[in-house]
N, C-alpha and C positions, 0 to 999 in steps of 0.2 A: 588453426586459429582456436583460441580458448572459447569455451561456451560462455564465459563471463564477458567476452568482448565481441562475440559473434554479431555480425551485422548483415543486413540484406534480407532478414526475415523478421517477422513479428513474433513475440513470445506471449502474446495475449491469449488467454484461455476463455475469453468471453467477449461481449460487445465492449469496445473501447471508445472513449471520447477523443482519443488521440488520432489525428489523421494517419491513414495507412502509410503514406510515404514517410512520415516522421517515425513511425514505429519501426520501419525497416532500416532506418539510418542510425538509430541510437544503440549503444551497447546494451546487452541483456541486463546488466546490473542497474542501469539507469531506468529501464522499463520496470524492473522489479521494485524500484524505490518509490514508484508512483502508487497512490492509494488504489486499492482494488475497485473502489467506487468510480474511479476515473479510467483506470487501465488494469483490468484483472489479469494477474499472471500466476496466481496460486493454483495448485492442482485441484483444490476444492474451493471455488470462490466463496467468500464469507467465512472461511476457516481461519484459524490462527496463523499469523505470518511471523510469529516470534519476534515482533517488534511493536513498539508503541506508535499509535497514530496521533497522539497528543502533541501539541506544539512544543518546541524546544526540547525535542528528544524525550518527551514524557514528563518534563519538569512542570508543564502547565496542567498538572493533574494531581488530585489528592489520592488517586487510586495507586496502590503499591506497584512499583515498576514491574515486578515479576508477573503480577496479575495482568497488567496492561499488555504484556508480551504474549500472554496465553489466550486472551479473549479474542474472539472473531472480530474483524474490523467492523462489521455491521453492529455489533454490540457496543464497541467503543464509540461509534458515531451516534448511537441512540442515546447515550448518556448526556445529560445537559452540560453545556460548556462550563458552567460554574463549578462543576465537579471534575470534568475531564475535557479540557478544551482542545478540540480537534480543528477548530477554526471554521467548522460548518455552521451555517446559520439556521 
């Protein structure tokens, strides 16, 4: 079974808000698509995930796309939504 589709284990690297039974049933790529603030899967929580956490694939931000992809998720979420809309309140 491919590591991208492995099921039966959680790939969380920290405390997750996702129920354990759900973590064990979804493919790894689904787990990794969740924000680290909900379900941390990065090797260094808070580090860059090489993806934007702004809505619409990064289009809901005036921050350049490449910069969005390199910033730690915690920094992206700290920026006001008027500048970089992650959907957080």
